[in-house]
All heavy atoms as an XYZ file, in Angstrom:
930
protein
N       0.854     -1.175      0.000
C       0.000      0.000      0.000
C       0.899      1.236      0.000
O       1.799      1.367      0.804
C      -0.892     -0.014      1.237
C      -1.801      1.154      1.278
S      -2.920      1.250      2.682
C      -3.325     -0.398      3.103
N       0.627      2.143     -0.919
C       1.460      3.329     -1.055
C       0.896      4.483     -0.238
O      -0.246      4.444      0.234
C       1.547      3.732     -2.530
O       0.307      4.285     -2.956
N       1.696      5.511     -0.132
C       1.271      6.723      0.558
C       0.064      7.327     -0.155
O      -0.880      7.807      0.478
C       2.439      7.736      0.636
C       1.968      9.072      1.167
C       3.565      7.183      1.487
N       0.083      7.294     -1.477
C      -1.042      7.830     -2.250
C      -2.335      7.061     -1.974
O      -3.419      7.655     -1.917
C      -0.730      7.818     -3.754
C       0.224      8.915     -4.176
S      -0.329     10.570     -3.667
C      -1.797     10.759     -4.622
N      -2.227      5.738     -1.776
C      -3.410      4.944     -1.427
C      -3.974      5.397     -0.085
O      -5.195      5.524      0.083
C      -3.078      3.451     -1.383
C      -2.794      2.860     -2.755
O      -3.280      3.419     -3.760
O      -2.076      1.838     -2.802
N      -3.085      5.650      0.877
C      -3.511      6.132      2.195
C      -4.176      7.499      2.079
O      -5.214      7.754      2.704
C      -2.323      6.223      3.160
C      -1.856      4.876      3.639
O      -2.637      3.905      3.526
O      -0.706      4.795      4.121
N      -3.582      8.382      1.299
C      -4.143      9.722      1.119
C      -5.525      9.628      0.472
O      -6.476     10.286      0.905
C      -3.192     10.604      0.267
C      -3.872     11.897     -0.148
C      -1.914     10.889      1.037
N      -5.654      8.796     -0.549
C      -6.931      8.645     -1.226
C      -7.984      8.066     -0.293
O      -9.120      8.531     -0.246
C      -6.796      7.753     -2.461
C      -8.117      7.591     -3.197
C      -8.009      6.743     -4.458
O      -6.924      6.348     -4.857
N      -9.144      6.464     -5.064
N      -7.619      7.053      0.482
C      -8.561      6.432      1.409
C      -9.015      7.444      2.469
O     -10.201      7.531      2.793
C      -7.925      5.200      2.048
C      -8.924      4.235      2.611
C      -8.413      2.860      2.998
N      -6.985      2.684      3.171
C      -6.141      2.267      2.215
N      -6.578      2.027      1.004
N      -4.859      2.107      2.465
N      -8.085      8.226      2.987
C      -8.436      9.236      3.983
C      -9.354     10.289      3.369
O     -10.349     10.692      3.980
C      -7.161      9.893      4.554
O      -6.384      8.891      5.208
C      -7.506     10.984      5.550
N      -9.032     10.732      2.155
C      -9.869     11.728      1.483
C     -11.274     11.190      1.244
O     -12.262     11.920      1.410
C      -9.218     12.156      0.168
N     -11.391      9.939      0.853
C     -12.714      9.339      0.634
C     -13.503      9.268      1.933
O     -14.711      9.532      1.947
C     -12.564      7.956      0.007
C     -12.127      8.004     -1.443
C     -11.756      6.645     -2.017
O     -11.729      5.648     -1.256
O     -11.492      6.576     -3.232
N     -12.845      8.913      3.035
C     -13.539      8.877      4.335
C     -13.974     10.277      4.755
O     -15.076     10.460      5.284
C     -12.658      8.239      5.397
C     -12.550      6.719      5.224
C     -11.849      6.096      6.378
N     -10.509      6.662      6.469
C      -9.416      6.000      6.821
N      -9.506      4.742      7.170
N      -8.246      6.580      6.866
N     -13.109     11.274      4.509
C     -13.476     12.646      4.842
C     -14.695     13.088      4.025
O     -15.620     13.698      4.565
C     -12.300     13.597      4.584
C     -11.173     13.433      5.573
C      -9.942     14.235      5.174
O      -9.645     14.394      3.994
N      -9.231     14.739      6.165
N     -14.689     12.790      2.740
C     -15.817     13.146      1.885
C     -17.085     12.441      2.348
O     -18.161     13.052      2.414
C     -15.515     12.798      0.427
C     -16.599     13.166     -0.582
C     -16.911     14.658     -0.535
C     -16.167     12.746     -1.978
N     -16.980     11.166      2.707
C     -18.135     10.434      3.221
C     -18.677     11.084      4.486
O     -19.896     11.224      4.655
C     -17.781      8.973      3.505
C     -17.582      8.143      2.245
O     -18.005      8.592      1.155
O     -16.986      7.039      2.366
N     -17.777     11.496      5.371
C     -18.199     12.150      6.609
C     -18.906     13.468      6.306
O     -19.933     13.784      6.918
C     -17.004     12.385      7.525
C     -16.429     11.117      8.127
S     -14.953     11.455      9.121
C     -15.740     12.161     10.569
N     -18.353     14.242      5.396
C     -18.973     15.514      5.021
C     -20.358     15.302      4.423
O     -21.310     16.023      4.750
C     -18.080     16.263      4.025
C     -16.808     16.868      4.597
C     -15.869     17.288      3.474
C     -17.129     18.043      5.502
N     -20.478     14.306      3.541
C     -21.780     14.018      2.934
C     -22.780     13.544      3.978
O     -23.953     13.933      3.946
C     -21.619     12.985      1.816
C     -20.907     13.536      0.594
C     -20.550     12.473     -0.438
O     -20.581     11.261     -0.115
O     -20.236     12.868     -1.578
N     -22.326     12.724      4.923
C     -23.216     12.238      5.985
C     -23.731     13.383      6.846
O     -24.931     13.449      7.160
C     -22.507     11.208      6.867
C     -22.329      9.865      6.192
O     -22.969      9.625      5.143
O     -21.530      9.054      6.714
N     -22.840     14.279      7.248
C     -23.273     15.375      8.112
C     -24.194     16.321      7.329
O     -25.173     16.833      7.883
C     -22.090     16.119      8.773
C     -21.382     17.067      7.817
C     -22.560     16.872     10.005
N     -23.932     16.511      6.056
C     -24.796     17.357      5.244
C     -26.193     16.748      5.144
O     -27.194     17.445      5.294
C     -24.186     17.567      3.860
C     -24.876     18.635      3.029
C     -26.140     18.185      2.337
O     -26.292     17.026      1.972
N     -27.077     19.098      2.179
N     -26.278     15.440      4.916
C     -27.578     14.762      4.846
C     -28.313     14.854      6.185
O     -29.521     15.101      6.227
C     -27.404     13.292      4.458
C     -27.396     13.040      2.973
C     -27.490     11.554      2.654
N     -26.392     10.763      3.200
C     -25.203     10.607      2.608
N     -24.962     11.187      1.455
N     -24.279      9.869      3.175
N     -27.578     14.646      7.260
C     -28.187     14.705      8.594
C     -28.746     16.092      8.868
O     -29.875     16.240      9.359
C     -27.154     14.314      9.666
O     -26.698     12.987      9.405
C     -27.744     14.385     11.063
N     -27.959     17.119      8.544
C     -28.421     18.485      8.782
C     -29.605     18.838      7.885
O     -30.554     19.490      8.330
C     -27.277     19.473      8.572
C     -26.160     19.427      9.615
C     -25.007     20.319      9.191
C     -26.673     19.803     10.998
N     -29.549     18.412      6.632
C     -30.643     18.715      5.705
C     -31.957     18.070      6.158
O     -33.038     18.609      5.908
C     -30.291     18.247      4.296
N     -31.870     16.943      6.836
C     -33.067     16.227      7.287
C     -33.580     16.714      8.646
O     -34.672     16.325      9.068
C     -32.773     14.729      7.363
N     -32.812     17.559      9.310
C     -33.183     17.993     10.659
C     -34.408     18.899     10.625
O     -34.430     19.925      9.950
C     -32.015     18.750     11.315
C     -32.271     19.307     12.711
C     -32.557     18.186     13.700
C     -31.101     20.139     13.172
N     -35.438     18.478     11.326
C     -36.629     19.303     11.532
C     -37.027     19.166     12.995
O     -36.773     18.142     13.630
C     -37.817     18.871     10.640
O     -38.152     17.519     10.948
C     -37.489     19.013      9.172
N     -37.629     20.210     13.503
C     -38.084     20.201     14.893
C     -39.529     20.668     14.912
O     -39.895     21.614     14.214
C     -37.208     21.124     15.773
C     -37.791     21.259     17.167
C     -35.778     20.612     15.841
N     -40.338     20.003     15.733
C     -41.738     20.387     15.922
C     -41.929     20.736     17.392
O     -41.513     19.999     18.284
C     -42.664     19.243     15.539
C     -44.123     19.514     15.885
C     -45.022     18.472     15.340
N     -45.240     18.812     13.923
C     -46.080     18.187     13.131
N     -46.771     17.166     13.578
N     -46.231     18.567     11.886
N     -42.560     21.872     17.620
C     -42.907     22.310     18.976
C     -44.386     22.672     18.993
O     -44.946     23.088     17.977
C     -42.085     23.534     19.389
C     -40.659     23.249     19.780
C     -40.511     22.559     21.133
O     -41.393     22.706     22.003
O     -39.495     21.871     21.303
N     -44.985     22.520     20.162
C     -46.377     22.912     20.326
C     -46.481     23.961     21.421
O     -45.653     24.024     22.323
C     -47.272     21.713     20.684
O     -46.821     21.162     21.921
C     -47.249     20.664     19.603
N     -47.481     24.789     21.298
C     -47.742     25.814     22.301
C     -49.232     26.023     22.449
O     -50.038     25.404     21.748
N     -49.590     26.924     23.335
C     -50.992     27.262     23.578
C     -51.806     25.999     23.842
O     -52.819     25.740     23.180
C     -51.560     28.072     22.416
C     -52.893     28.735     22.750
O     -53.206     28.890     23.948
O     -53.629     29.079     21.800
N     -51.314     25.200     24.782
C     -51.986     23.950     25.163
C     -52.205     23.020     23.975
O     -53.257     22.379     23.842
C     -53.316     24.233     25.868
C     -53.125     24.938     27.206
O     -52.120     24.643     27.883
O     -53.965     25.795     27.542
N     -51.218     22.977     23.069
C     -51.274     22.081     21.927
C     -52.048     22.603     20.742
O     -52.198     21.906     19.738
N     -52.522     23.844     20.829
C     -53.333     24.390     19.734
C     -52.507     25.121     18.675
O     -53.022     25.470     17.624
C     -54.407     25.316     20.289
C     -55.402     24.552     21.182
C     -56.400     25.478     21.780
N     -55.721     26.379     22.707
C     -56.292     26.910     23.784
N     -57.552     26.665     24.054
N     -55.620     27.717     24.567
N     -51.215     25.347     18.971
C     -50.293     25.954     18.003
C     -49.167     24.955     17.793
O     -48.513     24.533     18.751
C     -49.737     27.299     18.518
C     -48.645     27.830     17.586
C     -50.863     28.322     18.669
N     -48.941     24.564     16.547
C     -47.897     23.584     16.212
C     -47.001     24.227     15.156
O     -47.475     24.663     14.105
C     -48.512     22.279     15.671
C     -49.493     21.701     16.698
C     -47.411     21.284     15.319
C     -50.405     20.632     16.137
N     -45.700     24.275     15.468
C     -44.731     24.914     14.575
C     -43.641     23.910     14.223
O     -43.111     23.229     15.103
C     -44.099     26.156     15.246
C     -42.973     26.721     14.395
C     -45.154     27.222     15.501
N     -43.314     23.845     12.937
C     -42.183     23.049     12.456
C     -41.125     24.013     11.933
O     -41.461     25.001     11.265
C     -42.607     22.124     11.305
C     -43.635     21.099     11.749
O     -43.381     20.395     12.733
O     -44.698     21.013     11.096
N     -39.847     23.701     12.219
C     -38.741     24.500     11.698
C     -37.690     23.578     11.104
O     -37.608     22.395     11.445
C     -38.095     25.400     12.777
C     -39.105     26.372     13.370
C     -37.435     24.584     13.874
N     -36.862     24.159     10.228
C     -35.766     23.390      9.641
C     -34.474     23.660     10.410
O     -34.480     24.322     11.451
C     -35.621     23.698      8.147
C     -35.214     25.137      7.851
O     -34.798     25.880      8.773
O     -35.298     25.525      6.672
N     -33.374     23.153      9.889
C     -32.073     23.243     10.552
C     -31.642     24.693     10.805
O     -30.927     24.974     11.751
C     -30.995     22.473      9.763
C     -30.720     23.153      8.421
C     -29.713     22.311     10.562
N     -32.111     25.620      9.972
C     -31.734     27.020     10.133
C     -32.685     27.765     11.062
O     -32.504     28.955     11.317
C     -31.695     27.722      8.773
O     -32.997     27.847      8.251
N     -33.704     27.080     11.554
C     -34.684     27.714     12.426
C     -35.821     28.370     11.672
O     -36.689     28.993     12.278
N     -35.826     28.229     10.350
C     -36.902     28.819      9.544
C     -38.174     27.988      9.679
O     -38.134     26.756      9.638
C     -36.489     28.886      8.077
N     -39.287     28.670      9.832
C     -40.550     27.984      9.972
C     -40.917     27.294      8.652
O     -40.939     27.916      7.599
C     -41.650     28.967     10.374
C     -42.955     28.282     10.741
S     -44.316     29.419     11.142
C     -43.668     30.327     12.514
N     -41.196     26.020      8.746
C     -41.585     25.252      7.562
C     -43.025     24.764      7.654
O     -43.547     24.238      6.680
C     -40.656     24.045      7.358
O     -40.713     23.217      8.532
C     -39.227     24.484      7.102
N     -43.629     24.921      8.822
C     -45.008     24.492      8.986
C     -45.641     25.175     10.176
O     -44.976     25.456     11.170
N     -46.927     25.473     10.050
C     -47.689     26.085     11.131
C     -49.097     25.516     11.087
O     -49.764     25.562     10.048
C     -47.742     27.606     10.972
C     -48.641     28.369     11.951
C     -48.141     28.202     13.381
C     -48.719     29.836     11.560
N     -49.523     24.963     12.217
C     -50.890     24.465     12.339
C     -51.552     25.183     13.508
O     -50.957     25.274     14.588
C     -50.899     22.961     12.608
C     -50.336     22.125     11.487
C     -50.322     20.655     11.870
O     -51.257     20.157     12.485
N     -49.245     19.972     11.501
N     -52.737     25.664     13.274
C     -53.518     26.319     14.320
C     -54.789     25.519     14.508
O     -55.575     25.355     13.577
C     -53.847     27.763     13.921
C     -52.645     28.652     13.622
C     -53.109     30.007     13.116
C     -51.756     28.794     14.844
N     -54.965     25.012     15.707
C     -56.151     24.219     16.016
C     -57.221     25.122     16.614
O     -56.931     26.216     17.105
C     -55.770     23.089     16.966
C     -54.704     22.121     16.428
C     -54.399     21.049     17.452
C     -55.133     21.507     15.111
N     -58.470     24.684     16.577
C     -59.559     25.504     17.114
C     -59.254     25.978     18.537
O     -58.767     25.225     19.376
C     -60.760     24.553     17.093
C     -60.454     23.588     15.986
C     -58.959     23.403     16.053
N     -59.519     27.260     18.756
C     -59.312     27.861     20.070
C     -57.933     28.462     20.265
O     -57.655     29.052     21.309
N     -57.048     28.334     19.277
C     -55.694     28.894     19.413
C     -55.787     30.397     19.657
O     -56.507     31.106     18.962
C     -54.874     28.611     18.156
N     -55.104     30.852     20.670
C     -55.110     32.274     21.014
C     -56.356     32.730     21.725
O     -56.506     33.913     22.008
N     -57.265     31.793     22.008
C     -58.522     32.116     22.696
C     -59.270     33.266     22.027
O     -59.859     34.114     22.701
C     -58.257     32.433     24.174
C     -57.748     31.223     24.915
O     -58.252     30.117     24.723
N     -56.739     31.413     25.750
N     -59.184     33.313     20.689
C     -59.914     34.348     19.962
C     -59.296     35.729     20.053
O     -59.900     36.705     19.607
N     -58.106     35.832     20.622
C     -57.436     37.129     20.754
C     -56.231     37.152     19.816
O     -55.290     36.379     20.000
C     -57.009     37.352     22.196
C     -58.205     37.383     23.157
C     -57.837     37.730     24.599
N     -56.484     37.431     25.013
C     -56.126     36.362     25.748
N     -57.015     35.488     26.126
N     -54.870     36.186     26.106
N     -56.230     38.026     18.833
C     -55.129     38.068     17.868
C     -53.754     38.241     18.509
O     -52.792     37.590     18.103
C     -55.475     39.263     16.973
C     -56.960     39.402     17.083
C     -57.294     38.981     18.489
N     -53.643     39.096     19.501
C     -52.346     39.321     20.149
C     -51.871     38.062     20.865
O     -50.684     37.724     20.827
C     -52.424     40.491     21.124
N     -52.788     37.350     21.502
C     -52.422     36.106     22.192
C     -52.008     35.040     21.179
O     -51.060     34.282     21.429
C     -53.591     35.606     23.041
N     -52.694     34.994     20.048
C     -52.331     34.035     19.002
C     -50.948     34.345     18.448
O     -50.108     33.451     18.306
C     -53.374     34.048     17.887
C     -53.078     33.131     16.700
C     -52.945     31.676     17.158
C     -54.158     33.283     15.639
N     -50.712     35.616     18.141
C     -49.391     36.013     17.627
C     -48.295     35.663     18.631
O     -47.241     35.137     18.254
C     -49.382     37.509     17.316
N     -48.533     35.938     19.892
C     -47.555     35.636     20.929
C     -47.296     34.129     21.019
O     -46.140     33.701     21.126
C     -48.047     36.164     22.283
C     -47.023     35.975     23.379
O     -45.919     36.552     23.281
O     -47.318     35.212     24.332
N     -48.345     33.331     20.950
C     -48.189     31.876     21.022
C     -47.395     31.352     19.824
O     -46.537     30.473     19.971
C     -49.560     31.195     21.090
N     -47.666     31.892     18.646
C     -46.932     31.462     17.454
C     -45.450     31.808     17.587
O     -44.576     30.962     17.364
C     -47.533     32.094     16.178
C     -48.929     31.536     15.921
C     -46.615     31.864     14.979
C     -49.702     32.289     14.849
N     -45.163     33.046     17.967
C     -43.760     33.478     18.077
C     -43.027     32.689     19.155
O     -41.912     32.203     18.929
C     -43.673     34.998     18.343
C     -42.264     35.409     18.703
C     -44.174     35.770     17.128
N     -43.631     32.544     20.322
C     -42.969     31.798     21.399
C     -42.708     30.341     21.006
O     -41.648     29.794     21.286
C     -43.794     31.858     22.682
C     -43.768     33.190     23.353
C     -44.657     33.193     24.604
N     -44.693     34.493     25.203
C     -43.800     34.945     26.079
N     -42.799     34.175     26.432
N     -43.910     36.158     26.577
N     -43.662     29.732     20.354
C     -43.507     28.341     19.930
C     -42.429     28.238     18.862
O     -41.589     27.323     18.898
C     -44.847     27.774     19.428
O     -45.839     27.961     20.447
C     -44.734     26.307     19.101
N     -42.412     29.170     17.925
C     -41.387     29.173     16.874
C     -39.993     29.378     17.461
O     -39.030     28.734     17.024
C     -41.697     30.246     15.841
N     -39.877     30.237     18.442
C     -38.572     30.474     19.083
C     -38.096     29.209     19.800
O     -36.923     28.836     19.704
C     -38.636     31.680     20.045
C     -37.409     31.742     20.942
C     -38.784     32.974     19.254
N     -38.995     28.539     20.504
C     -38.610     27.283     21.159
C     -38.151     26.250     20.142
O     -37.163     25.545     20.332
C     -39.759     26.733     22.003
C     -39.891     27.377     23.361
C     -40.761     26.568     24.337
N     -41.939     25.971     23.738
C     -43.106     26.590     23.558
N     -43.252     27.843     23.927
N     -44.129     25.949     23.020
N     -38.881     26.148     19.032
C     -38.519     25.185     17.983
C     -37.158     25.540     17.384
O     -36.312     24.658     17.185
C     -39.591     25.153     16.899
N     -36.938     26.805     17.071
C     -35.663     27.227     16.490
C     -34.521     26.985     17.465
O     -33.446     26.513     17.068
C     -35.718     28.698     16.092
N     -34.737     27.275     18.736
C     -33.702     27.043     19.743
C     -33.344     25.566     19.815
O     -32.167     25.199     19.887
C     -34.167     27.558     21.123
O     -34.448     28.955     21.013
C     -33.120     27.313     22.191
N     -34.350     24.706     19.759
C     -34.103     23.268     19.764
C     -33.349     22.842     18.508
O     -32.434     22.026     18.564
C     -35.407     22.486     19.899
C     -35.226     20.981     19.970
C     -34.392     20.544     21.165
O     -34.470     21.111     22.252
N     -33.559     19.537     20.980
N     -33.725     23.400     17.358
C     -33.018     23.074     16.109
C     -31.560     23.490     16.194
O     -30.661     22.746     15.775
C     -33.701     23.749     14.919
N     -31.293     24.668     16.750
C     -29.910     25.135     16.881
C     -29.125     24.241     17.829
O     -27.955     23.947     17.595
C     -29.859     26.573     17.371
C     -30.497     27.567     16.432
C     -31.008     28.749     16.916
C     -30.611     27.318     15.068
C     -31.597     29.682     16.070
C     -31.203     28.234     14.211
C     -31.696     29.427     14.719
N     -29.763     23.796     18.900
C     -29.102     22.899     19.850
C     -28.758     21.577     19.182
O     -27.630     21.082     19.314
C     -30.003     22.671     21.075
O     -30.231     23.928     21.722
C     -29.363     21.699     22.057
N     -29.712     21.021     18.471
C     -29.462     19.748     17.785
C     -28.387     19.904     16.711
O     -27.523     19.039     16.550
C     -30.757     19.203     17.192
C     -31.726     18.727     18.261
C     -33.002     18.131     17.704
O     -32.977     17.612     16.566
O     -34.028     18.192     18.408
N     -28.427     21.017     15.979
C     -27.410     21.267     14.950
C     -26.023     21.373     15.585
O     -25.055     20.806     15.071
C     -27.741     22.546     14.180
C     -26.731     22.860     13.089
C     -27.104     24.099     12.330
N     -26.970     25.273     13.186
C     -27.422     26.478     12.873
N     -28.057     26.683     11.739
N     -27.249     27.483     13.691
N     -25.923     22.063     16.706
C     -24.632     22.198     17.388
C     -24.119     20.844     17.867
O     -22.914     20.563     17.772
C     -24.759     23.166     18.569
N     -25.020     19.995     18.367
C     -24.609     18.660     18.812
C     -24.119     17.817     17.639
O     -23.108     17.117     17.742
C     -25.767     17.971     19.532
C     -26.095     18.598     20.874
C     -27.407     18.110     21.477
O     -28.114     17.297     20.837
O     -27.722     18.555     22.594
N     -24.819     17.890     16.510
C     -24.404     17.150     15.314
C     -23.030     17.624     14.863
O     -22.146     16.822     14.550
C     -25.445     17.320     14.187
C     -26.733     16.580     14.542
C     -24.891     16.844     12.839
C     -27.929     16.962     13.680
N     -22.840     18.931     14.842
C     -21.562     19.482     14.392
C     -20.428     19.177     15.370
O     -19.287     18.942     14.948
C     -21.676     20.991     14.160
C     -22.524     21.342     12.951
S     -22.005     20.506     11.423
C     -20.352     21.129     11.222
N     -20.712     19.150     16.663
C     -19.676     18.820     17.647
C     -19.174     17.399     17.431
O     -17.958     17.144     17.469
C     -20.210     19.003     19.067
N     -20.090     16.477     17.198
C     -19.693     15.087     16.927
C     -18.893     15.028     15.629
O     -17.851     14.371     15.557
C     -20.930     14.166     16.857
C     -20.572     12.792     16.332
C     -21.596     14.066     18.236
N     -19.360     15.731     14.599
C     -18.649     15.746     13.321
C     -17.234     16.287     13.487
O     -16.275     15.696     12.985
C     -19.419     16.587     12.297
C     -18.614     16.879     11.068
C     -18.394     15.896     10.117
C     -18.068     18.131     10.866
C     -17.641     16.158      8.984
C     -17.319     18.404      9.733
C     -17.101     17.418      8.794
N     -17.092     17.394     14.177
C     -15.766     18.002     14.374
C     -14.842     17.034     15.104
O     -13.687     16.850     14.711
C     -15.879     19.346     15.127
C     -14.527     19.832     15.627
C     -16.521     20.395     14.237
N     -15.343     16.391     16.144
C     -14.525     15.429     16.886
C     -14.133     14.237     16.014
O     -12.975     13.822     16.000
C     -15.261     14.943     18.137
C     -15.376     16.014     19.204
O     -14.632     17.017     19.146
O     -16.224     15.844     20.110
N     -15.108     13.684     15.284
C     -14.829     12.533     14.422
C     -13.870     12.893     13.291
O     -12.970     12.127     12.952
C     -16.126     11.965     13.839
C     -17.003     11.293     14.873
O     -16.525     11.058     16.012
O     -18.169     11.000     14.557
N     -14.060     14.069     12.718
C     -13.201     14.503     11.620
C     -11.772     14.711     12.122
O     -10.806     14.316     11.466
C     -13.748     15.794     11.000
C     -13.263     16.059      9.611
C     -13.904     15.490      8.523
C     -12.186     16.897      9.378
C     -13.473     15.739      7.229
C     -11.752     17.152      8.088
C     -12.397     16.571      7.013
N     -11.639     15.312     13.297
C     -10.307     15.526     13.875
C      -9.636     14.191     14.185
O      -8.428     14.030     13.976
C     -10.413     16.373     15.141
N     -10.411     13.231     14.669
C      -9.868     11.901     14.959
C      -9.369     11.238     13.677
O      -8.312     10.611     13.656
C     -10.934     11.040     15.622
C     -10.429      9.686     16.078
C     -11.522      8.906     16.781
O     -12.162      9.470     17.695
O     -11.732      7.740     16.409
N     -10.123     11.399     12.599
C      -9.742     10.807     11.320
C      -8.459     11.427     10.777
O      -7.579     10.722     10.289
C     -10.865     10.972     10.302
C     -10.573     10.494      8.877
C     -10.366      8.981      8.856
C     -11.702     10.894      7.949
N      -8.356     12.736     10.873
C      -7.206     13.426     10.284
C      -6.039     13.560     11.243
O      -4.925     13.837     10.813
C      -7.603     14.837      9.821
O      -8.008     15.603     10.954
C      -8.701     14.788      8.781
N      -6.323     13.421     12.528
C      -5.274     13.616     13.512
C      -4.965     15.079     13.764
O      -3.973     15.419     14.392
N      -5.842     15.968     13.264
C      -5.643     17.403     13.440
C      -6.928     18.043     13.948
O      -8.017     17.663     13.542
C      -5.270     18.064     12.113
C      -3.949     17.596     11.553
C      -3.633     18.283     10.233
O      -4.193     19.366      9.965
O      -2.830     17.727      9.474
N      -6.750     19.033     14.802
C      -7.894     19.776     15.302
C      -8.447     20.668     14.205
O      -7.704     21.208     13.393
C      -7.483     20.638     16.497
O      -8.553     21.477     16.877
N      -9.753     20.820     14.193
C     -10.385     21.743     13.243
C     -10.570     23.110     13.878
O     -11.099     24.021     13.260
C     -11.740     21.194     12.787
C     -11.607     19.969     11.917
S     -13.183     19.292     11.391
C     -13.883     20.643     10.478
N     -10.156     23.260     15.114
C     -10.301     24.525     15.816
C      -9.185     25.468     15.369
O      -8.009     25.162     15.525
C     -10.200     24.313     17.338
C     -11.138     23.250     17.887
C     -12.564     23.712     18.010
O     -12.813     24.925     17.968
O     -13.443     22.863     18.139
N      -9.504     26.630     14.804
C      -8.465     27.549     14.349
C      -7.687     28.139     15.520
O      -8.276     28.504     16.534
C      -9.237     28.629     13.595
C     -10.617     28.558     14.122
C     -10.840     27.137     14.564
N      -6.393     28.176     15.382
C      -5.517     28.778     16.389
C      -5.710     28.183     17.779
O      -5.443     28.838     18.775
C      -5.712     30.298     16.456
C      -5.462     30.953     15.129
O      -4.578     30.546     14.388
N      -6.257     31.948     14.808
N      -6.222     26.974     17.849
C      -6.387     26.313     19.140
C      -7.518     26.864     19.984
O      -7.736     26.426     21.094
N      -8.242     27.864     19.492
C      -9.361     28.422     20.248
C     -10.654     27.770     19.804
O     -10.828     27.451     18.637
C      -9.457     29.929     20.037
C      -8.349     30.668     20.780
C      -8.476     32.143     20.565
N      -7.833     32.395     19.278
C      -8.090     33.430     18.511
N      -8.969     34.314     18.856
N      -7.471     33.597     17.369
N     -11.573     27.590     20.714
C     -12.836     26.946     20.412
C     -13.700     27.782     19.476
O     -13.702     29.001     19.555
N     -14.407     27.116     18.595
C     -15.338     27.802     17.704
C     -16.752     27.258     17.862
O     -17.634     27.654     17.137
C     -14.909     27.680     16.216
C     -13.619     28.400     15.970
C     -14.825     26.233     15.788
N     -16.941     26.387     18.812
C     -18.268     25.814     19.008
C     -19.181     26.838     19.656
O     -18.750     27.657     20.454
C     -18.180     24.571     19.879
C     -17.417     23.485     19.162
C     -17.424     22.219     19.911
N     -16.537     21.294     19.226
C     -16.021     20.251     19.777
N     -16.316     19.946     21.011
N     -15.223     19.462     19.099
N     -20.461     26.792     19.316
C     -21.382     27.781     19.879
C     -21.522     27.615     21.383
O     -21.448     26.511     21.907
C     -22.700     27.478     19.177
C     -22.553     26.154     18.549
C     -21.104     25.847     18.435
N     -21.676     28.721     22.043
C     -21.922     28.691     23.476
C     -22.920     29.792     23.799
O     -23.051     30.767     23.066
C     -20.629     28.890     24.267
O     -20.068     30.148     23.984
N     -23.598     29.624     24.901
C     -24.609     30.590     25.287
C     -24.004     31.576     26.262
O     -23.328     31.199     27.209
C     -25.800     29.890     25.942
C     -26.836     30.868     26.426
C     -27.686     31.470     25.511
C     -26.945     31.216     27.751
C     -28.635     32.384     25.919
C     -27.884     32.126     28.178
C     -28.729     32.711     27.256
O     -29.656     33.620     27.666
N     -24.222     32.874     25.982
C     -23.809     33.927     26.906
C     -25.021     34.770     27.231
O     -25.826     35.067     26.344
C     -22.755     34.829     26.261
C     -21.388     34.261     26.293
C     -20.312     35.251     25.897
N     -20.799     36.583     25.649
C     -20.292     37.411     24.752
N     -19.298     37.045     24.007
N     -20.768     38.616     24.591
N     -25.122     35.166     28.481
C     -26.216     36.062     28.859
C     -26.069     37.364     28.099
O     -24.968     37.847     27.886
C     -26.175     36.339     30.369
C     -26.547     35.150     31.231
C     -28.001     34.765     31.078
O     -28.850     35.659     30.846
O     -28.310     33.578     31.190
N     -27.176     37.954     27.664
C     -27.089     39.234     26.945
C     -26.526     40.322     27.845
O     -26.805     40.360     29.038
C     -28.521     39.531     26.545
C     -29.381     38.525     27.196
C     -28.522     37.461     27.807
N     -25.724     41.172     27.265
C     -25.135     42.296     27.977
C     -26.174     43.398     28.088
O     -26.836     43.741     27.106
C     -23.901     42.801     27.222
C     -23.279     44.030     27.836
C     -22.445     43.909     28.923
C     -23.544     45.282     27.318
C     -21.877     45.038     29.490
C     -22.982     46.404     27.884
C     -22.129     46.294     28.965
N     -26.327     43.953     29.272
C     -27.212     45.097     29.429
C     -26.396     46.264     29.925
O     -25.399     46.105     30.629
C     -28.357     44.791     30.423
O     -27.800     44.417     31.678
C     -29.261     43.690     29.895
N     -26.816     47.461     29.519
C     -26.097     48.661     29.883
C     -25.954     48.751     31.384
O     -26.875     48.451     32.136
C     -26.829     49.890     29.343
C     -25.957     51.110     29.311
C     -26.600     52.231     28.535
O     -27.248     51.946     27.507
O     -26.466     53.362     28.971
N     -24.788     49.175     31.825
C     -24.525     49.308     33.261
C     -23.803     48.109     33.843
O     -23.329     48.163     34.952
N     -23.735     46.996     33.077
C     -22.993     45.823     33.535
C     -21.568     45.932     33.055
O     -21.268     46.540     32.051
C     -23.615     44.530     32.986
C     -24.939     44.217     33.565
C     -25.455     42.883     33.041
O     -24.806     42.290     32.182
O     -26.510     42.451     33.512
N     -20.694     45.282     33.787
C     -19.296     45.235     33.318
C     -18.772     43.860     33.343
O     -19.344     42.944     33.791
C     -18.416     46.139     34.160
O     -18.599     45.884     35.536
């Protein structure tokens, strides 16, 4: 087995990993319900709404309450999609680094998403 065979085999595994993660992300959808199950929102991997179902009684006949229920449910769904996407990518980054023997983190600093409390004026 030559060095070129090793390089080709590694490249093929890397491509397979990239295609797998792309397929997984493309298939990621999240469904959340709100307003006691009367508002159902589906989102894709980017958090974009792909489906909305409103069952009888949603918002209790109040437009503002309905709008609030839709937005809150969509935000929960998008947050869940982002969490799942981050978990998928964390596994991919670890597996890819294991395959190549090199970290994918630039300059040794982490690039994975993390949650920070919003900054408000007057805080330091």
